[in-house]
N, C-alpha and C positions, 0 to 999 in steps of 0.2 A: 263479444267481449268489450268493444269500445262502447257500446250502449250501457252496458253493466257498470263500466267504469264511470260513465257520465253519471249514472244513477246514484253511484256511491258518493261522488262529489257533490251532488245535490242533497242527498240525504245527511251528509256531514255538516250542512247548514240549516237542518231542520229545527223548528221551534220546539219539536218534541224531543226531550232529553234522551229517551231510550233509543229512538231512531238514530239520533246524532252520535250517541256512544257507540252503537253497533257499526254504523258506518266508519267511524274514526278507527275502531279496532280492525275492521276489514281492510282499510287503507294501510294501516301500520303492518299487518300481516303480509299484505302484497309487497310492501317496500322491504320488509326483512327477508322475504322469501326469494324475490327476484328484482333486485334494485335496478339492474339495467333496464328491464322491461318496464318497471315502474316509472322511471324517468322518461323513457320514450313514449309512454302513454300520456304523461303529463304534458310533454312537449306537443304531441299530436292533438291533444284536447285544446291546447291554447291556440294552435293554428287553425283548428276546423271552424270555418265561418257558420256552419249549420248548428254548432253546439249552443247551448243556453249561455248567456253572458255570465251567469252566476257560477256555473261549472268552470268555464274558462278562466273566471277571476281567481278561484280557489286553486286551480291547477297552477296558475302563475305564481301565487304565493307559496304553495308547497315546493315548487320547483326551486324558487329563490332560497327558501329556508333549508333546502337539501344542500346547498352550497355555501351558506354563510350563517354565522352565529355570533352573538355578542360575546360568548365565553371563548376565549383565544384557544383554549385546549380543544374544545369541541369544533371550533373552525378549522383548526390544523387536521383533525380527524377527517372532517368533511373534504378538505383540499386532497388528503392522501387517497380517499375513496374515489374522488373524481379522477385523479391522475391514474389510478389503477384500472379504470374502466376500459373495456375493449375500444380500441381506437374507431371502430366502424360505428359503434353505438354513439360515441361523443360526436362524430361527424353528422350522424342523422339528427341529433338533438340540436346541434348548432345551426344546421340547415333550416330546421323547422323555426327556430328562433329568428333567423334572418328573414325568412319569409313572413313571419308574423308581423314584422314591422310595417308590412304593406296592408294589414288587415284593415277592415272598415270600422271596426270596434276600437275606440281610443283607449278603453281600459286594457284590451289585449295587446295593443301596440306599447303601452306604457310598461306592462309587465314584462314583455319580451325585451324591451330596452334595459331594464333593471337586471334580468337574468343574464343577458349577453355581457354586461358589465361584470357581474360576478364571475362568470366563465373566464372573461378576459383577465380579471385579477389573478386568476390561477395560472393561466396558460401564457400570457404575454411575458411575464417575468422570466419563464422558462424558454423564451424564445419560440413558442408554439403559437398556432393560430394567426401567422404573421399576414394571412390574406384578409383578416377582419377589416382592417383599415381601409384596404383597397376596396373590399365590397361595399363598405359604408360610403366611401367617397364617390363610388360609381353612382350611387343613388342620387348624389347631389349634382353631378355633371350631366347626366342624361337629360335630354331636353323635354322628354315626355313624362318626367317623374311627377307624379301628383304631389300636391302641396302637402297632403297629410303624411306621405312616405318621407318627404324632406324633413318635415317636423319630427317624426319619430326617429329618423337618422341622426338629426342633430342632438336630439335628447340622449340618444345612444352614446355619441361621441362624448358628450358631456359627462354621462355616467361612467364611461370607461376612463376619461382623464381624472375623474374623482377616486377611482378605485386603484390606479396604478401609480407608480413613480415616474418623474421625468426621466430617470435613467433606464426606464424599460423601453423607450421608444428612440429610434434614430432620429437625428436632426431633420432628415429629409421627410420622415413621417410627420413629425411635428409641423414643418412647413406646410404640408398638404393639409393637415387637419385645420391649421389656423386660416389658410386660404379659404377652405369650404365654409368655416364658421364666419369669418368676416364677410364673404360674399352673402351669406344668409342674413347678416344683419343690415346690409345696405337698404337704403329707403326704396330702392327700385323693386324690392320683393313685393309681390302682390299680396301675400298672406301675412297678416299680423302674427298668427300663430308660428309661422316659420321663423319670423324675425325674432319672436320671443324665445323660441327655443334655441336660436343662434346665440342670442345674447347671454343666456343662462349657460350655454355650453362653453362660451368664451371665459365666463367666470371660472368654470371648473378647469379650463385649459391654460390659465394664466401662469401656473407655476411651470408650465412646460416652455413658456415662451421667453426665457431669459436671453437666448441668443438673439432672438428676434427684436427684443427691446433694446439691445446694444446696437442695432442697426438703424441709423436715423430714419432712412425712408420708410422702412417697415414699421418702425415705432410711430411715426407721424400718421401713417395710414390706419393702425389700430386705434390710435387715440382719436382720430377724425371720426371714425365710424361709431366709437363709443359715445363721443359727444354729440353726434347726430341722433343716436338712439336716446339719448338723455332728454331730447326735446320732442320725442315722438308724440304722436296724438294719442297713443295707447299708454293707459296708466301703468300697466304691468311692465311694458317695455321700458318705460322711463325709470321705474324702480329698480329693475334688474340692471340697467345700464349704471345707475349710480352705485349699485352693489359692486359692479365691475370697477368703478373708479375708486371705491374704498379699499378693494383688494389690491388695485394697481398702487395706491398710496402706501400700502404696507409692504408690498413685495419689491416696488421699483421707486422708492423715494427719491432717489439720487438723480432720476432722469426727468423730474416734474418740472423743473424751472421754466423751460420754454412754454409750458401750458398753463401755468398758474393763473395768469390774467383770465383766460378763458374759463378755467375751472372755477374761478371765484365768481364771475358772472353767472355761471350755470348754477352754482350752488346757491348763491344769493337769492336768484329768481325762484328757485325750488322751494326755499325756506319761506320766502315771503308769499308766493302766489301758488304753489302747487298743492296737491293734496297731501295729507299727513304721511302715508307711506313713503312717498318720494322725498318729502322734506326731511323726514327723520334719517334717511340715507344721506341725504346732503349734509346734514350736521355731523353724522358719523364719519364723513370724509375728513372734516376738520379735526375730529377727535382723534382719528387715526394719524393725522399729520403730527398732532401734539405727542401722541404715543411715541412716534418715531423720533422726534426731537428730543423728547425727555430721555429716551433710551440712549441716543447718541450723547447727550450731556452726561449722563451717568457713566457711560463707557469711558469717555474722555477724561472724567475725573480720576479714573484709575489708571490711565495710560500716561506715559512720558509724553511731553509736547511733540516729540518727533513722530509719535505714532497715533496722533489724534485723528479721529474719524470725522470727515466733512459734514458740517451742519449748514443748511442752506437758509435757515432762519425764515422760513416761509411765514410762520405764525407772527413773528416780529414785524415783518414786512406788512402783513395784512391786517395788523392790529386795530389801526384807526377806524377801519370799516368792518371788520369781522366782530369786534366787541358790541358795537351798537345792533348789529344784526342779532347776535345772540341774546342780548338784553331784551330785544322785542319779543323774542319767543317765550320769555319767561311770564309774560302776561297772557299766555294762551293755556291756561290751566283748565283741567275739568273739575266740575263741582265736587265730585266725591273722590278725587284722586287720593286723598289722604287715607281713605278707608280700604283702598285696593293695594295690597302688598305687591301685585304683579304689574301695577299700572305702569305704562311707558308712553309718554306723549311728548309734544313739542316742547313744552315747558321743562319736563324733566331732562330731556335730551339736551336742551339748551344749557341748562344749569350744570349738567355733567361736563359738557364740552367747556363751559366757562371756566370750570375748576381746573380742567386740564391745561387750558390757556394760561391760567394762573400760575400753575406748576412749570410751564415752559418759559414764561418771560419774567417771572418774579415781581419785583417792585412796580414795573411799568403798568401793570394791570390796574393798580389802585387809583390812580388819577382818572382813568377812563370809567371806572364803575362807580365811584363814589358819588358823583353827581346825580346818577340815576337813582342811587339808594336814597340820598338826601331828598330828591323831588318826590319820591313815591311813598316813602315810609309812613307818612302821616295822612295820606289821601283817604277820603271816605269810601272809595271802591276797594273791597277786600283784595280784588286781584292785584292792585298796585302795591297794597301793603305787603301782601305775601311775596310778590315778585321782588320787591326791594329787599326783604329779609333773606330771601333764597339767593339773590345776587351776592349780598354781604357774606353769607355762610359759605358760598361756593369758592370765593377768592382767598380763603384764609390759609391754605396750604400753597406755599410757593414764595409769596412776598416775605421779607424779613421781619423778624419780631419788632425791630426798631421802627419799621413803616407802620406796622398794623397796631401795635400796643396803644398809641394814643387814640386811634379811631375806636379801638375796642373799649377803652377805659371811658371815653365819651359816650358811646353808644349801649354801654351795658345796661345802665339803668333804663333806657328806652326799651331794650329787649325784655328786661324783667317786667316792665309794665305791660308789654305786649302779650305776656302769658295770661292776661286776663281780657284779651281781645274777644269781642263777640263771635267772631268767625273761627271755627275750629281748624280750618286750613292754615290761618295765620298762626294759631297757637302750635299746631303741628310743626310748621316750619321754624317758627321761632325756638322751640324746644331742640330741635335738630341743630340749629345754628349755635345755641348755647352749648350744646355737646361738642360741636366742632371747636368752639372758642376754648374750651376747658381741655380738649385733646391735644390741640396744636400749639396753644399759646400759654398754657398754664403748667407750672411747676414750682416746687417748693423753693428752688434756688435760682428762679429766673431773674435776670437783671432788670427786667421791665414787667413786674408782676401785674396781672389783670385781676387776681383775686388777692385782697389785702384784708388784715383785721378789721378794717373800718367798713368794708362792703360785704363781709362774710355773712353776717347776720341777715342782711337783706337777701342775699343769694339763697341762703338756706331756707329762709321764710317762704320765698316764692316757689322753690323747688319741693319743698315738703308738702305745700298746699297743692301743687299741681299733680301730685302723684295720685290725687283723687279725681282728676279731670277725666275726660273721655278716654277710653282704653288706648287709643292709638297715640293720643298725647301723652298719657302716663307712661307709655313704653319708651318714648323718646326722652322723657324726663328721667326715667331710670338710667338711660344711657348718659344723659348729662351729668347726673350724680356719680355714675361710674367713673367718668373721666376726670371730675372734679376731685374725687376721692384719690384716684390714681396719681394725681399730681403730688400728693404727699407721700406716696410709697417710698420706703426707704429713708425718708427725712427723719430727723431727731426732734430738736427743739421746735422747729418751725411747724411740725405737724400738731404742736398743741393748739394751733388755730382750729384744727379739725376736731380735736378730741371732745369739746364740750357738747358736740352735736351727734356724736356716735349713738347714744341712746335713742334720740329722736329719729335718726336715719333708719336704724334697724327696725323700729316700731312701724315707721311709714312704709318701708320696703316690704315687710311682712304683711302689712295690710294690702298693699298693691298685689302681692302674690296671691292673696286669698280672695281677691274680688270675684264676686259671683256674676257680674255683668260682662265678663270677658268671653267673647265668643271663640277667639282664637288662642293659640299657645303663646304668642310672642310676648305679651306683657309679663305673664308669669316667668318664662324662661329669662327675659331681661331683668326681672326684679331679683331672681336668685343669683344671676351673674353679678349683679351689682352688690348684693349682700356678700358674696364671696370677696369682692374687692374691698369692701368695708372692713371685713375681717382681716384681710392681709395688711392693711394699713393701720389697724389699730396699734396703739402703743401699750406694751406690757411693762410693769404689771397694772397700769392705771385702769385698764379696761378688762381685767381678768374676770371680775364679777360678772359684767355683762356678757361676756363670752361663754362663761360657765352657763349662765341662764339660757343663752342662744342655743348651746349644745344640748341642753335639755329639752328646749323647745323643738328642735329639728328632729331629735330622737322620738319625741312624741308624735310628731307628725308622720314620721316614716313608720312607726309603729301602727298608727291607725290606718295608714295607707296599705300596708300589707295584710291587714285584718279584712279588708274589703272583699267581698265575693262578687266579682263582676263577670257577667257572662258575654255581653255584647263585644264583638271585636274592636269597635271604636272606643268602647269604655275601657277595655283592657289596655289598649294603646296609650290612652290618656294616663291611666294608673301607671304604666310602665315609664312614660315620659316624666311623670312627677317623682317617681322613685329615683330616677336618674338625677334629677336636679337636687333632691334631697342628699342623696349619696355624695353629689359633688360638694355641697355645703359642709357636710360632714368631713370630708377629706381636708378642706381648707382650714376648718376650725381645729381639727387634730394637729395638722401641721403647725398652726400658729401657736397653740398652747404648748405643744411639745417641744417647741424650739426655745423655751425658757425654763430654766430649772425651777423657778419660783411656781410656774403654772403647770408644768409637766404632771404633777399628782392629780390634777382634775382629769386628765385623760385616763391616767392609770386607774383611778377610781371608777370610771365609766366604762372601762374597756370591755368587761364581760357583757354588759348590756349592748354596747355598739357591735361587738362581734355577733351576738345573737341576732341582732336586727339584720346585720349585713348577710348572714347565712340564710335568713328567711327571704331576703331579696333574691339571693342566687336560686333559691327554690322556684322562684317565679320563671326562671330560664328565659328571660328576655335578653337578647343580645345587648341593646343599648344599656340596660341597667347592669348587666354583666361587666361592662367596661368600667362604669363609674364606681361600682361596688368593689371591682378589682383595685382601683386607684385608692380608694379609701382603706382597703385592707393593707395595701403598701404603706400608707401613712400610719396606720395603727401598728404594723410591725416595727417601723422605726421607733415610734413612741414607746412601745413596750419592751423592746430589746428581747432578751432571753425568756421573758415571761410569755412572749407569743407562742412558745413551744406547746403550752397546753391547748392552743387552739387547732394545731396542725392536724389532728386525726379527723376532726369534723370538717376542716376547710379543704384537705387535701383532695377530696373528690371533685370539688369545683375547680382547683387549680388544674387538675388532671384534665378535666373537660375543657378548660380554656387553652391549655397547650395543645390540645387536639383539634381546636376549632379552626380548621383551615379555611372554611368558607369565609367566616367573618374574621379577616386576618388581624384587624385592629384589636379584637379580643385576644387573639393569640399573642400579639405583640405586646400588649399591656400585661398579659399573664407572664410573659418572659421577664418583663421589668419587675414584677412583683416578686418572681423567684430571686432576683438580685437583691431586692429589699429584705426578704426573709432570710437569705444567707447572711447579710450583714447584721441582721438582728439576732439570729440564733447561733452563728458560728457553727461548731461541730454538732450542735444539737439538731442540725437539719439532716444529719448523715442518714437516719432511717428512711428518709424520703427521696435519697439522692438516686437510687436505681431507677425508680419510676420517673423522676424528673429528666435524668440524663437520656433514658430510653425515649422519652417524647421529644427532647431537644434534638437528638440526633436523627430521629425519623422526620422531624420538621425540616432539618437541613437537606435531607435526601428526598423530600417531596417535591416534584416539579410544579405541582399545582399551588404551592403555598406562595403568597405574593413575595417578591424578592426583598422587600423592605424589612421583613421580620428577621431576615437571616443574620445582617450585622449584629443586632442586639443578642442573638443566640451566642455568638462568638464571645461578646462581652460577658455574657451570663456564665460561660465556662470558667472565665477568670474569677468571677464572683463565687462560684461553687469551690473551685480549687482553693481559693483564699480561706474560705470558711471551714473546708474539711482537711486542709493540708495533705499530708501523706496518703490519706485514704482515696485520694483522687488518682493513685496509680492505676487502679483497675480500669480506669476509663481512657488512659493515654493512648493505647493502641487504637482507639476508635477516633479520639479527638485530633491527634496530630495529622493523620491523613486528611482530615476535613479542612485543618488549617493550612496545609500544604497546597491542597486543591484550590482553596479560595485565593492564596497568594498567586497561584498561577492564572487563575481566572482574572484577577486584578490586571495582570500584565496583557491579557488577551481581549480585554473589553474595549470597544471603540469609545473613546472619551470625547469625541468631537461633540457629541450631544451634551448639553449642559446637565440634563437630568442623569445621564449615565456617569458623567464626571463626578457628580455629588454622590451617586451610589457607590462608585469605586472608593471614594474617600471614606464613606461610612463603612465599608467592607475592610478597609485598611485599619481604621481605627478599632473596629471589633477585633481583628486579628491581633493586633498590638496588645489590647486590653486583655485578651484571652492569655497570650504568652505571659504578660506581666503578672496576672493572678496566679498562674501555674507556677511560675519561677518563684514567686514569693511564698506560695503554699509549700513547695518542696523544699525551700531553702534550708530548714533546720535538720531534715532527716534524708530526703531522697533527691537532692540537687542533681546527682549523676545522672538520673533518668533522662534529664533534658540535654546532656551533652551531645547526643546524635543530632539534636535539632539546633544546635547553636550556630553551626555554619550557614545552614539555610537561613536562620533568622537574621544573622548579619548582613547576608547578601540581599534578603528581601527589604531590610531597612536601608541599605545603600540604594537600591533601586528607587525606593520611595523618596529618599532624600534628593535624588537626582531629577525628580519629577516636579517641574514648576507648577503643576496642577493641584499639588497637595494643599489641603487647608490647614488653618491654625490648630484645630483639634487633633489632626493626624500628626502634625509636627509635635505637639505636646506629647501624645502617646508613643510616638516613636523614639523620642530622646529619652523618655522614661524607661522604655523596654531595654535600651542599651545599658542604663544604670542597673535595671534588675538582672540582666544577664551577668554583668560583672560581679555584682553583689552576691548573687545566688551561686555561681559556678566558680568564683574566685580564680585562683591561678590556674585552674584547668582551661580557661579560655584565654590565657596570656598570649599564646602564639597566634590565636585568631585575630586579636586586636593589634599585635604587632605587625602582622600581615596586611593590615588595611590602614588607610589614613583618613577615610572619609569622615569617621566620627569627629575628627579634630575640626574639619570645616563646618560639619553639622553644629557642634557646640559653639563655634564662633558666630555662626548666623544667629543661634538662640541668644547669645550674650548681647548682640546688637539690636535685638527686638526691644520694643517698648513694654512687652508683656512682663511684668515682674514675676509672675507665677512661673513663666516659661523659664526666665533667668534663674530662678531658684532651682527649678528641676534640673536644668542644664548643670549648674554648679554642683549638685549632688551627684549627677552622672559622671561629671569630670573627676570628682573625688573618688568614685568607686572604680573607674577605669584606671585613674592614676595609682590607686592602692595596688591593684593586681600587676601593673606593668612594673611597679617598683619592688614587687615580691621576688 
């Protein structure tokens, strides 16, 4: 049996497709028929030194994949399957894995380490397999343990720490793990492999070491061995040690003070003298310190002075020597780094860190960087020119506008000239820097304008010409135009500075999007995103004719695209990506033109053709396109209003598919949003489709596989539907109210210690309030009494939310509005409920003290509604 199993594993790796498929099918049958024996056979194969390396390798992979999956639902199923196994089987498998750590084959040892960690991730949180740590530590303490077993043991400890939570181990266990790891890191170890494994294990174990870092003696010792490892003769050990320092900076910033002088010396030497992998981690250390201090500054801005968090200003203290070190790295560029999207080298890391330093210290960075810029910006060596431009662009976020504006105004013409530099790296960085200037320092109402009527023609001339430059340069030029145009978004008379150039801009951007010399998708994507921003910033009705022409052009392009019959997977993907971009532009043009009564007829006239195109796009069944086409449909529904009803029969099948698309949850979420758009457009004309829509929405809410982010919008959507169909919503109330009640209870039980969870709870609350508001308003004229059984619960839920300091502004607005809707819709019937509670008085008082005028207006209306019923 064992030899047959080995042959199956080897055949499953055969180059012959038929042999491979048959073997894979036989393995699957074995797994389904007798899982315990299957797992035992895999662990035995992995352990057996006489077996071929290939079969042992695959056995390890299958064993690991039997315990773990990227899909959370599948992973939970695998966990429960392991838990349910016969304990004697699990003991045999675990014993085989522990023995495999002593194998002579490194691949088998590595596989065993990983599988042990997966088992540990299931069992240790359940307080099972408590002897694992003891067994592993015994390997480290026995005098005759071979080096390769120590190495695999340390790797296993590292993987285990990566898989479990610090709460899963007792402090005594943590102490013994750290002792073993730190001992493995000491220079006295004979084997570099053991030392490397120990350093990597420490990296994974750092989150467990909070108590140890609070103890000065233990902290000093850990920092000592990490710093010693950072100057090891072995490159990989040095790199791993600096990775540990980066992690320590992130987790234990507050304890770094006594070590900063040593750490600066270590990092400076690494940046100047060591090989790139180590130098990059040394720079990352300072980037991490910046991240921590920026976060502390942001947190303190929102806190009272008495509750401010301590910032040790490590960056400010190191500034005079840190900045020159980073500037030196900027001249270590790679020749073709501008062509490689994934490029990451010393120059890029140094520039990124310099930008973070600027955000950390603000104005102080300017006087340290500008001499470097001035000294290098005109040198004959392209590396000097590019480094100077990169340095200038990197420090634009952080310092005040007052400090930077004079420098930018002085240097802008120089940068525009540099767009004709002979070196493409210089042009690439210059275009990026111009984009940063327009993004950070330019707006129509800026007190210190960098773009003025006098320099606008020069700026436009250079940018328009540069859209024809090398693709990577043109892509960044599109980005610069995007931010230049965005600076005028929402402006009125001042945007007339931009209006004369709209036609030229549209032509240049369309040309860039059509370029045939583009080998990647970035330029085309950037061009269409920029086109969208141009449309958003256009003034109507001055540019209405141009936008009408652009609408026709985009429809023609989309029509030509959907006609193409492409068979290759790569070609289909590119076709789909272009359709998405074109649908995105359609959406923005529709929104722009329909926002003005003078230009809305342009959309109405083209609506049939637009809808026909979008339906053809849906027929392609591409997820990406589906999202963009759905958004365009929502815009068209808003523009056409009740007339959208004629499209519903053809469109509904795709809306139905979108609402059922649980795998691509973004598609599902957008489809829910489009339901709201359609309800607002059609009012009760949406009624024939409501049974199907409501069935899908209720199923979505009940589906545990659907991403949680889709569920709050579904509650809001209930409100939209109820508002549209009024009393007809009665048939759904018995299903919807329990969902709302259950969601309210869920809000009370979720742990909001996590920021993401807090945000989700607020989204859920807002959705619940918007659902109730829509239902109350929809029932107001005919069936308001149907909501009386919910009134007390709704008031209590609102009071709970009011008393929660974690609610956000959107929840506050929705909550105060629902109180008004409750009083307005149910009238004197809820008088006694409002008399029995007083929180709404405090709530409205809070709203009146707000600086948000819309919130004040809503609170005033709510106060009037409640006052009316109390006086009745």
